[in-house]
Each structure stands twice: as structure tokens, then as C-alpha cells.
N, C-alpha and C positions, 0 to 999 in steps of 0.2 A: 196113352198121349196126351190126351186132355187134362188129365191129372197134373202131369209133368208141366205142362204149360201154364196152368193155374197156379202150381207152386212157384214156378219161375217168376210169375207176374207178381205174386205176392211178395217174394224176397225183393224183388227190384222195387216194389212200392215201398217197402219197409226201408231199404237202403237209401231211397230217395228223401224219403220222410225225415229218416235219421240225418241226412247231410243238411237238409232245410232247418232242422232242429238246431244242428250244430252252428251254422251261418248265423242265423237269427240270435243264438244264445251269446256268440262272441260278441256280436255288435252291441248287444244290450249290456253285456259284461263291462266292455271298454267304457261305454257312455256312463253307466252307474259307478264302477269302481276307480277309475283312472283318473277322473277330474279333480282329485286332491292335489296331485301332483302337476309337472310340466315336462314337455321334452325339448330337449336341445340336440341341434343337429352338429355332427361332427364331420369333418373333412373327407372322410370315406363315403359319405352318403347315409350313414346310419343316424337314427333319432334315439337318443338315450333318454330314458324317463327317469327323473330325479324327484325325489320326495323330501321337502326341508321342514324343520321343526325348530324352534327356538331362535335366541339371538345372542350375540355375544361373539367374543374372541378369544382362544383360536377356534376356528371351525374345526368340527369332528367329521371325518369322512368315513362312511362305513362301505366295506367291500364284502360280499358274501361268498360262501362256498360254491364249490362247481356247479350245482343244479339249483341253487338257492336263489331267490330274488330280495329286493329291497324290504319286503315283508318280514323276513327273519330277523330283522332288527327293530321292529316296531316297539317292543317292550323297552329295550336298552335305548332307543331313540327318544322315547318319551321322558325317560327318566334323565339323559344326559342334556337334553334340552331344555331342563329347568335351570341350568347354569351356563350353557353356551350354545352356539349356532350348531345344528346337525344335518348332515346331507348324507341319505341313502340313496341308491339308484339300482337300476337293472342293467347289467351287461347286454351288449348286443347279442340279440338270439334269445334272450329270457325275458320273462315278465311282459311289460307292455312295451319293451324297446323293440325295434325294427330288428331284423335279421341281421347276422354278422356278415361283413365283408372281408375279414382277414382272419387268419389263424387264431384260434383263442388262446395264445401264449401270453405270459405275464407282460412282456414288452408292449405288446400290440394293445392289450387292454388297458395298461398304465397309461400310454399315449393317448387312447381315447378318453379315459377318465380325465386326464390333464387338460386335454381340450374342452371337454364338457363343463368343467369347473371354471375355466377362465370364460368361456362364452356365456355361461350363466352368471358372471359377474361375481364370483365368490373368491374374494381374495386370500392368498396366502399368508402367512405359513398355515400349514394344516397338520392336525393330530389325525394319522392314518391308521384306522383299525380293521384288521383283516381276520377272516376265519378260514382255516383249512386252505384251499387254493387261493382265496382271496389274500391270504397272509404273504404268499409269492407274489402276487400282484403290488401289495403295499411295499413289499422289499424293492421291488423293481421300481417302483414311483420314487422311493427315496434315494435310489441309485441314480436314476435318470434327472430328477429335479431336486437335489439336495437342499438348494435354497429354500424350498418351498415346503419341506417336511419338518416341522417342529417336534415331533416324536412320533413314535410308531408301537402299536399293541397288536400283537400276533397271537390269535388265539388257537391253540393247537395247529399251527400251520402244517401245511403238507410236506411231508419229508421225502426229498426226492429220492434218496437211497432205497425207498420202499415201491417205487414204481418202475415200470418200463420206461427206457431199456435197462436201467440199473439193476433191476429185480424183475428178471424176465418171468417169475413164476407167477406175478400178478397179472401177466396179460390175460389169463383166464377171465378174471374179474372184469377187464374192458370188454372182453369178447362178450361176456353175458350181458353186460349193460348195453352194448349195441344190439345184441339179439332182442332184448326187452323193447327197445326203442323200435327196433324194424316192425316188431308185433304190434306194437301201440299205436303208430301210425294211422294205418288203416282202421283201427277201431276208434281212434280220435275223430278221424274225418267223418264217420258215419253217426257220430253222436253217441256212442255207446260208453266213452269214457266220461263224457259230460254226466251221463245218467248215472254210472258208477260213483263218480265223486259227490254228485248231488245227494245220492242216497247215503254216502258215507257221512257227510257233514249233516245230515237231517235225521241222526240217530237210526239209521237203518245199516248200522255197519256190517252186520252178518250177511245180509244179502249184497251188499258192496262186495266183501270179501269173496263171496261165492262167485260173483261175476268174474272178478279178478282172476280168481283161480282158474277158472273155466276158459278165459280167454288169453292168459299168458302163462309161459312156463314159470314156475315160481313166484307167480303173480301175488298170491295171497302173502306169502312171506315177505315179499317187498314191500307190499302195501301195509304190511303191520309195523315193519321198521319205520317206514317214512311217517306214517300217522302218529306213532308214539311220539315223534319230535314235534309234529305240528300241533297236538294237543297240548303242547306246554306254550305255545304263543297264545297271545290274547284272543278271546273266543270271537272278538268282533272281524278278525282279519280272515277267519276260517273261510267264509264264502269267495273272499279274493284268492285265496290259495286254490279253492276248487276250481275258479274261473281260469287260473293260470295252466292247472293241470287239464283243463278241458280243451286246451288249444293245440292244434299240431303243431304249430310253429315253436312252441315251448319244448317240444320233445325232439325238434329239427335242433334247437339251440343247444340241448343237452348232448346230442350226438355231435356235434361240432366241439363242443368242450373235450369230451372224452377223447375224441380223434387227434387232440391237440395235445395230449398228455406226454407222448415220448418227446415233442418238440419242448415242452413246456420243462421236462427233468433236463435235458440236455442243456437248455438256456440257464438255468438256475443252478446247476451243478458246478458251473464254472463262473458263476456270478462273483463279483467282488463283495467284501464285506461293507456293510453301512459304516461310514466314518462320523463319528462326534456325536450323531444324532441319538438321543436316548431311546432305547427300545426295550419294551417289556415283553415276555414270552409267557403266556399262560398255558401249562400243560397239564391235562387231566389226569387224576390219580391212577387210571387203568392204562396209562402209556409208559414207557420208560422216559425219565427226564433226558432232555438234551445233556450231552457229556460237554466239556470245556472246549472240546475242538469243534463241535456241532454250533455252539454259542458263539465262538469266535469267527466261524464262516459268516454267521448272520451280521456279526456287527463288532465293533470295538467298545462299545458302552451298553452292553445288554445285560439284564436283569431277569431273572427266571422265577416264576412263582408257581406252586403246585396247586391245582383246583382240587381240593380233597373229596369234595361230593359231585365230581362231574365224570361224564364220559366225554365223547368227542365234542357235543355241542355245550361248551361250557357257558356261552351266553344265554342258553336255555335252562340249563341246570342250576348256575349259580350266577345270575345277572347282577347281583350286588357286588361281586368281586369284580366284574368287568366294568360296571360304573365306577366303582372306587379306583380302579386303574386308570381308567380315562380321566378321572377328576384329579389324580395325582400327576399325570402328564400335564394336563391343564394348568395346574398350579404351577408346576415347574416352569413352564414357558412363560406364564405371565411374570413370574419372578425374574427368570432370566432378562427378558424384555425391560422390565422395570429397572434393574441394574445397568442394563446397556445404555437405556435412556439417561440415567443419572450420571453415569461416566461420560457420556457424550457432552452433558450440559454443564459439568464441572470443570474447572480448571484447579489442577493441583500444583502445589509447588514443586519445584524442579527437583528438591532433595526428598520429596515424600516417597517412602517405599511401598508400592501399591500393593506388595504381598501382604502385607499386615492388615488390608482394609477389609479383606474376605478370608479371614482363617477357615481352614478345612471343615472345622466343626461347625460351622455356620451353614455349610451347602447341605441342601435337603437332599437326602438320600431316598431312592424309590426303587 
């Protein structure tokens, strides 16, 4: 009986010590890593964290995949900031932002993004860049606020027809994700997740993988897949990724996004096409290209390009292709703005045929 009590005392002591380690570590992480950005409060009470680089117009706004943060764009953002202003941010529930107050559907997320940009004093029109689920958010933003969208870049955007309720077979993947999060939450609260990710990014990946495999079903496989992509990011942000993965709120945020997938699919399946705004779609080589009907559903001015050396994370596999695509959209926006300004300040003779002033072969094709 005494041995049992001693064991229980040791277990309780370890749990309490782990919880203290987690709380103190989270406070230290926020103080150390979040100071390079700022927070903007939106109307529903959430505080969204944004990170800015560069200067110029048009501003480029980045939207991440379903479980990713603003860090996912750091390498791309550093390059694009060489020629224009850039803004990445964390959706409510992820990264350094506060918890979400609404369902994580594209319409709700786009409305919060819109409010954040205006509250932060960032003037439209914007070039909108979205990866995966973020592609749906940027499509919705362009539909809700077409006068503020100068161009859209969709990086392997999420395909509604591949997810529930349109594809019920994929429900098992969502169920697995929710189970993993259910297991991860108590592990994170007692500091074990912080220990595991700290070991992972301190070159003790084998031990970290063993911990993940012991703690979570399919944990090692999931960890291997995720870290393969993280290691393509700049090395200086690895500790910040680890800090995010160590926070219970981060997993709660991912869960809220997964729970909203059926609503997201229903919303975007019936969405109208984007009108007039130039849209570029980057599709990885290991995925079927969008057909004409799918592209027409996205918009009436869509160009598709195949990323020949990429999988789903094109901006990590071929960052140069993404930067060049953004530059092309930016150049087109500036040329269109200059033409509009010239036309507005020039008084043409009444008999002038304006059609001959801009022959089709002079319009830049992107």
C-alpha cells in the first residue's frame, strides 16, 4: 500500500512539474518569439497576430494551410519583400493569435482577415496568396471584397470534391486527425509535447520520434511527415515552430478547423466564380491538373501552371516559382493602375478610336 502511495505521489509530482514547465515555457516563448509582429483586434473579440516585411504596392497578403501559421511563408515573404509590402498572419486559434470565436469556414476567416487588414492600416488593393485551405479563404475574400482584390494566387488549393460531405470516404481522415488531437491535448498540458519537439529540433529526432510513437497512435508516422516539410523552412524559425507545437491552444485551433471542413465544403461548392480579377493556380506535378470546368468554377480569368518538382507544399518545394508568380501579378497590377491613371488624365479627341490605343498583343499575358 505504501509503495502504491509513493508511486502515486511521484506521478502527481511529475505531472505538476510538467505543467509548470509548460506554463513557464509558453510565457517565455511568447516573449521571445512574438515580439517581431503585432496584434490587431477584430470585432468578434479575437486578436490576430500579423507579421510584416518590405514596402511598396500592391501589398501581398498570405493565407496558410489548415494547420499552418504565418511561419509557413517566411522564406517566400523574405523574397517578395524585396519588391513590395508583405503581410502574413495567424488565423484565430493558430500560432500567436487568440482562440477562434466563429466556425473556421472561409467566409468567417475572410471577414476577420478583412477587418484585420483595415484595422492595421494596410490599404487595398491586395494580391491574395493562399495555400490549400488558405486558397479557399482567398477565393472567398475576392468574392466578398472584389474591389480590394487586385490578383489571386492559389497554391494547390483545397478541392472541395475530395472532402466530406462530397466525399464521405475521407471522413476517416478527419476522424483520425481529431483522435490525434484528443490524445495530444493532455500530453501538451503536462509538458511532454514541449519536451518532444524540443528534442526534435535539437538534433535528438530519434528520441523525439520514440516519444511520439509511444504517446500517440500513428504518432511517429505523422511526426515524420510534418517534420519533413518543416525542415524545408529557414532554420531560424524551427524553434518558433516548436513553440507553437508545444501549446495546447494550437491543437484546439487545429481541431476547430477540422470540425469546420464539412461546412467549408458546402460553402465553397456553391460559391460563384471570381469575376475579372486575374487568378493564377499552381498545381503540383503529383496531382491531377484542374480541368476547364474546375477552373471556370474558380473564376473567369484563370491561368494554371504545373509545379513540375513539387508535391502539395509548392511554396517550400519550388519557392522561386511562387515568387515569380507573385511578381508577375504585381507587375500586371501596377501596369493596369498606370494605364488607368493615364486614361483618367488624358483628354482624347471625340473621334479617337480607343480600341487602337491598346492592341491585344501589348497586353501582358501571365
